[in-house]
N, C-alpha and C positions, 0 to 999 in steps of 0.2 A: 102257624102261631105255635110257639113253644109251650110245652107242658112244664111249668116251673114248679109245680107242687112236688115236694120231696126230690128236687133235682139233685143228682149226685154231684160229687166234686168235679171242678173242670178238668179236663185233660186234652192232650194235643189232638186227639180224634174229634172230640166234641167241638173244640175251637175251629178246627178245619171244616167240619160240617156246617157249623153255624156261619162261617164266612162264605161258604159255597152257596148256601141258601140265601143269604142276604145279597150275594151277587146274581142271583137268578139262574145259577147253573143247574139247580134242580127245583122241580115243583114239590116233589115229595121224596124223601129217602126210603130206600127198601134195604133192609140188612137181611141176613140169614144166620141161622145156626145149623151147621151141617154135620152132625155126628155120624161116625160109622156105628152101625148096630152090631158091634162085635164085643160088647162088654157093657158094664154099668158106667154111668157117668161118675167122675170123681170131682173133688174140690176144685181142681184146675179148671174143669169145664164150667164150674159155677161162675168164675170171672168172665169167661166168654159169653155165657148166657146173660149174665147181668149187663155186660157191655153191649151186645147186640140187641137184646130186647129193650134195655135201658135207653139206648139211642133212639130207637123207634118210638118209645113212649115220650121221650122228651121232645122230640121234633115232629110229633103227629104223623109218623110214618108207619110203616109195617115191617114186621120181621117174620121171615118164613121159617118154619122147621122142616128141613130136608134131610132125609136119611141118605147118606152116601153109601148105597148098598151095591158096591161093584165087586165085592169079594164074598160071594155067597157061601163059600166053605166055612167062614168064620162068623157068619151072622145067623141071627135067630129072632123069632117073634118075641121071646122073652125079653131080649135086649130093646127092642122096639117099644115094648109096653113100658119097661122100666124108664126109659128115656123120656117118654110122653109124661109119665107120672112125675118125674123129677122136675121137669120144666113147669108143669102146673103147680106142683108143690111150692116152688120158689116164688110163685105169684105172678107168672107171665102167661100170656096167651098169644100164640101164633096167629099170624094173618091168614085168613082162608083156610083151606084144606091143607092137611099134611102132605108133603111132597116127597117123592122118592127119586133118586137119580134114575132108577129103572123106569120111571115114567117116561124118560127121554131116550130109552135105548134105540128106538126106531130112528129118532132124529139124530142121535149121536153117530149111528151107522151111516146115515146119509151124509153127515159132515165128513166122516172118514173117507167115503167115496169121493166127495168134492176134493179133498186133499190129494187123493190118487190121480184124479183126473187133471188136476193142475200141476202135476209132477212133483208134489211136495210130500208124498208118502209112498212107502214101498213095503212089500212083504219080504221078510229076512228069515233065513233058515239058520243062522248062528245059534248054537246052544248058549246056556247062560254063562259058562266059563269062557267061551269064545268071545261073547259080547263084552265081558268085563276086560278081556285082553285088548279088544279093539277100541275100547272107550278111552284108553290112556289114563292119565292121572292129572292131578293139579299142576304138575310141572311139565307134563308131556302131552302133546296134542294126540288126539286118537286118529285112527286110520278108517277109511271108508270100508263098509262091508262089501264083500264080493257080489252081493245081490242088490246093491244100491242102484245100479243103472239099469235094472229091468224096465221094460217098456210099460206105458200106461196100460196097455191092453192085458199084458201078462199079469200085472199087479191087480187089476180089476178081477180078472178070472181067479187067480189064486185067493184073493180076499173073499169073493163070493163062495168059493169052495171051503175056506175056513168056516164060513158062516153056516154052511149046510152040513158040517160035520165030517168032511171027507178025511181030514187029517187028525193024527193023534194029538193028545194034549202036549203042548210044549214043542211041537214039531215046527211051528212057524209063528211068527208075530208080525204085526203091522207096525211100522216105525215111521216117524215123521222124518223128512229129509230137510235137515236145517244146516248144521255146520260141525263136522267132527272135529275141527281145530278151534272151536269156541272156548274162551277161557272159562266160561260157566258151563260145567260138565252137564247140567241139565239140558243144554241145548244141543248136545251130541246125539242127534238122532234118537230121541226118547221113544219108548214103546208106547203105542196107542191102543192095541188090542192083543190079548192073549187067548189062546184055545184053552178052555177049561169047562170040562164036562162036570157041571155041579148044578144040582136042583136049586132053583132060586126061590126064595120065600115069597116073592112077589110075581114074578113072571113064569115060575114053574120050569118047564123043560124047553121053552121057546128058544132060548140062546145057548150056544156052546162056546161063544166067544163073549168076553167081557172087557169093557174099556178100562184103561188105567185111571187112577185117580186124577192125575195131572190133565189128562185129556178131557175127562167128564166134567171136572169141577168148574172151570171157567164158563164152559158152554152151558152148564146147567144154571149158573148165576145169570147168564145172558138171556136164556129162554124165560127165566122167572122175572126178569126186569129188575134184578138186584142192582142197586146204585153203588153200593160200598161193600166190597168183599173183605171182611175184617178177619184176620188170621194171625197166628203167632209167628214169631221171628224166624222159626226154622223153615218157613215158607218164603222168606225173602229172596233166597236165591232161586226160587221157583217162579217168581214174578215175571221175569222176561219171557219164560215159556208160556205163562198164563196169558200174557199180553200177545204173544206171537200167534196163539190159537185165535184170539178175539180178532186180531187184525187180518188173518188169513182165511176166515170163514164168514159166511153171510149170516152172522148172528143178529138178533133183532135189537140188541142194546150193547152198551160198552161199560161194563162194571169196572170199578177201580178197586185194585187190591191195596190194603194197607196192613202193615204188620205191627204188632205190639208184643211186649214181653210176656212170656207165659208165667203162671203163678207156680213158684217153687217153695215148698214148705219144708222146713227142717223136721227131722224124725219121721218123714213120710216118703212113700214110694208112690208115684202116680203113673207109672208104665202099665197100661192095660194088660199087657203080656204078663208082667210080673204079679199084678193084682190077681190075674186069672191063675197063675201058678200058685199063689197063696191059697186060693179056693180049692183047686184041683188036688193039691197035696195035703189038704186038711190042716194047714197052719192056722186057718180061721174057719168058722163054720159055714159061711156063705158070703156072697157078695154084699149082703146087707148086715154082715156081722158088725156090731157097734164099734169095733176097733178098726175097721176098714175106712179109708178116706173117701169112699164112695158116697155120693149124696144120700143114697138108701141107707148106708151105714150110719151116717151122720144123723139123718132123721131118726133112725131107731135109737140111737144113743140119747137124743132129746135136743139136738140142735134145732133152732127155729129158723124159718126162712128169713125173718128179719135180721137175725144175727149174721147169716151168711152174706146177705146182701150189703149189710154195713161192713163186714169184713173186706169184701171185694172192693168196696168204695175206699177203705182205708189202705188197702194194699196199693191202689193207684193203677193207672194205666200209662206205662212209659215204653221207651224202646231200649231200656237198660235191664239186662238180666240180673237177678239177684236172688237171694233166698229170704223169705219172709219167716220171722220168728213165729213158731206155733203159739207162743204166748199172746200174740196179737189176735190170734183166732179165738183163744179162750177169753180175752178181754172183751171182744164184741159179743161173745155168747153171754158172759156174766152180766154185761150191761143190759142186755135184753131181758135176761131171766130175772135179775134184781127188780126190774120194773113190772114184769108181767107174771111171774110164778108165785102162786099162793104158798103160804108157809104150812109146814106140818112138822110133827115131831116122830122121830124114829131112832130107835136105840139098836146099834149094831153089834156091840160087845157088852152084853148086859151084866150088871151086878144087882142083886136084889137088895132093895132098901125097905126096911120095916120101921114104920113110925110108931114107936111104942106108946105114945100118949094120944094117938088118934083112935077114935071109936072104931071097934072091930067091924061092925056092920054098917058103918056109915059110907055113903058115897056122895060126893059133891060134884056138881057139874058147873065148870066155868065157861062162860061165853067170852071168846076172845076173837080179835079181828084175824081174817084169813090173810090180810096183808097189812103191815103196819103203816103204809102210806097211801093205801088205796081203799077207801070206804066201799067203793063199788063192787069189790070183790066179796063183800058181805062178811059173815062171822061163822065160826065154827065152835063146837062144844067139846071140851075136854073132861073126861071123867077123872076124879081124883079119889084115892082110897088109901087104906092103911099100908098096903104093899105096893111099891113102885119099882120100876127098873130104871137105872141110869147107866151111862157108859162107863166102862172101867177106866177109861183115860181121864175120867173126871174125878177120880179118887186116888189119893196117894198117902201112904202111912207117914213116911218121913218127907214131908213136902218142903221144898226150899221156900224162901221168904216171898218170892213173887209168883207162887202157885196160887192163883185166885179161884180155887175150885174147892172141892170138899176134902177135908182131912180130919183126922180125929181130934175132937175137941174144938173144932172151928165151924163157923156157920157159912152157908151158901144159900143163894136164892134159887128156887126152882122156877123156871120160866113160866110166867103168867100165874104164879101160884104163891105158896108160903116160903118163908125162910126155915130152913131145917138146920139142925146141929148134929154132927156125928158124935155119938156117945160111945160105941163099942163096935169092934171088928170081929167077925166070926170067920174062922178059916177051916179048910178041909185038912185031911191027914198029910197032904203034900205042902201045906203052908200057904196055899192059895186063898185070897179073900173070896168068899162066897156070899157073905151078907153083911150089910151094914145096919146097925141099930142106931136109929136117930130119933130125935124129938123135933116137934114143929112148933112155931110161935103162931097161935091163932089170931094174933093181932096184926100179922104182917101181910094179909092178903091185900094187894094193891097198895100197900104203903110201906115205908121204911120202918124198922124197929127203932123205938125211942132210945137215944143215948148210945147207939153203937152203929158202926158203918160196915155193911156187908158189900164187899167188892164183887164177888163172883156170882155169875148166873150160869146155870147148867140146864140141859134139857132132860126130859123124863117122860115115861109113860106109866099109867096105872097097869100093874101086872094083871089083874083079872080081866081087864078090858083090852090088853095089848093084842094086836092082830099080827100073826107071824107073816112074814113075806120073804120071798127069795130076792136077795139084793146082789146084783152083779157089779163088781167094782172094777173099773177099766183104767188102765194106764196106757201110755204110748206103746204102739205095736213094735217099735224098734228102739234099741238101746243106744244106737248111735245117731247123732244129729244129721249125718249124711249117709244113710245106709247104701245108697247107690254110688257113693263117690269112689270107693276103693275097687278098682278094676281087677285086682288080684284076690279079692275076697268076695265070695258069693253073698248077695244081700241077705239071704236066708240065715247066714251066720249071726246077724244082728236082730233076729226076731226075739222079742222079749218074752222069756217063759214065764214072766209074772204080769203079763199084760191083762189077764183076767183072773179075778179071784171071786168066789161065790160064797156068800155067807147068808145067815138068817137074820133078818132085822125084825124088830118088834115095834109096830107102828101104832099110832093113835087110831082109834076105830073109825074116824071120818074117812080114812083112806080106803075103806071097803068100798066106797062109791066111786073111787077113781076109775076113769075109763082108759083104754089104750092110748098112749101119746099124751096123756095129761102129764104136765111137768109141775114139779114142786121144789121149793127149797126145803130140804130136811134141815131144820134150825141147828146151827152150829156144825154141820156135817158137810153139806154141799148141795148141788142141784141134782134132781133124779127125775127120771121119766118112766112112766108106766110103759113096759115093753109093748110095741104095737101088735106083736103076734102071740106071745106067751101069756101075757097078762090076762087074768080072767078065765083061762082054760082050767077046767076041773076046779073052779073057784079058788085057784091059787093067784096070789098077788105076786108080780114080778116087776121089780124096779131096777133100772139101769143107772149107774152113776154117770151123769153127763160131764160135770166138771166140779172141782172143789171150789171153796169160798175165796181162797187167797188169789190175789191178782198181781202177778209179778210184772206183767206189762205195764200196769198203771204205775207201779214203782219205778220202773225204767224211764217212763215218760216224765215223772216228777224230777228225777235225777237229771234228765236232759235239760 
């Protein structure tokens, strides 16, 4: 029975599985998410996570989390821990225990022996350059390795000696014997095992040979009883090899591989190798730097699990490659935060305002809603005094007609407070405005002034009550919409030198109780998140800008 609550949009894979279940081809589906633990997950992985776990949820199946740990030189426990945390943060739970491909190393070895015994695998001594030469090209057939016709006995002996560490790294490989003239190059005697003396984070030093991804992947799926092996389109050409192994080995089940288009986002790089380069070379602070497209970075910046799941649903599941506009991601984020983020006020570029007709020692406290449309979020208290801070952008001396904020001789409303009028401007020796002398109308708290219309509303904080905070303002990490697209230009050339600016903000005092990862709309400024690591250290408040208030994607949709 399907779980229809919060069912994502239909797609060709969901439709196919629905039809297969209705036809009785499966009693229960089992999917899997099989990341390599060689880096942090990025937004592209979010699409795969949402699809694989989402299918299991919708059709009352199970989704395995399996680490494809066949390359120990690039893997670490740090990456394993981060991947587990990301999947859970997105709101999914894997079926049963966590799996590792290394759990099946003994079984995979025995499968390799089976292929040798049936004359379908052999030990080859060609080096990497020779192997490329023998493999041929898309237009030229390959040619057989001179070691292809070794006897079964010799291959069994050599493979066992590979396992026991008799040969140097790279000296020999085990290859499948398929067809060196196959149009699909993946079928031209692919490598099954390499000699690689590397300490493994799960199996220690037990093995000095490791299976290739292509050999390990399908068999691991079959061992786990996976029904649908769902992967991105770059694996489409590998499907005949996936099926060849399944058909030629005594595996316990017959998984079906289905491909879909990967998630490509403009102004973004998702190659784990390049993301690692950004970290290693110091272009960003860490894998979870809020400018990074990693799930850890997005989380630290203030993205919500719900917004990412919604975005993946909006992006869709198809077999057509394309590039998604980052504005769609921001739209999904704003939609979530607009509904769920409480409001607060914070001034980032302050000008002092002195209300000359307000009593010097008086402080009022205004009780205002934490969210204008959600009473369940409760209320907050704003202190009001004679001296305030407003944002410099909200004042202009020579203002144009449609500038509905503060200018000399004109009125503006302070959010949740009084109407004030600018009477005079004080400047420093350089001619910069440093203070505004204003008056307030005490009859305008919660109501409009009689006989005159005040159009503008600006945010503010009481200066003696303002709480300083470090505010980190983020922009796109890359200046080019396709930083990876120009093969003649290093993608690092497009790193945005202005992707991070740090300033001091002055916040309403209620933000003193904000906890790490609490999210807010700073009214009229944007959405911000208390940094999950630095906020609260040494009693310092640290807020990361998540996204601004303007929604260009919504405008694009309206025009469409």
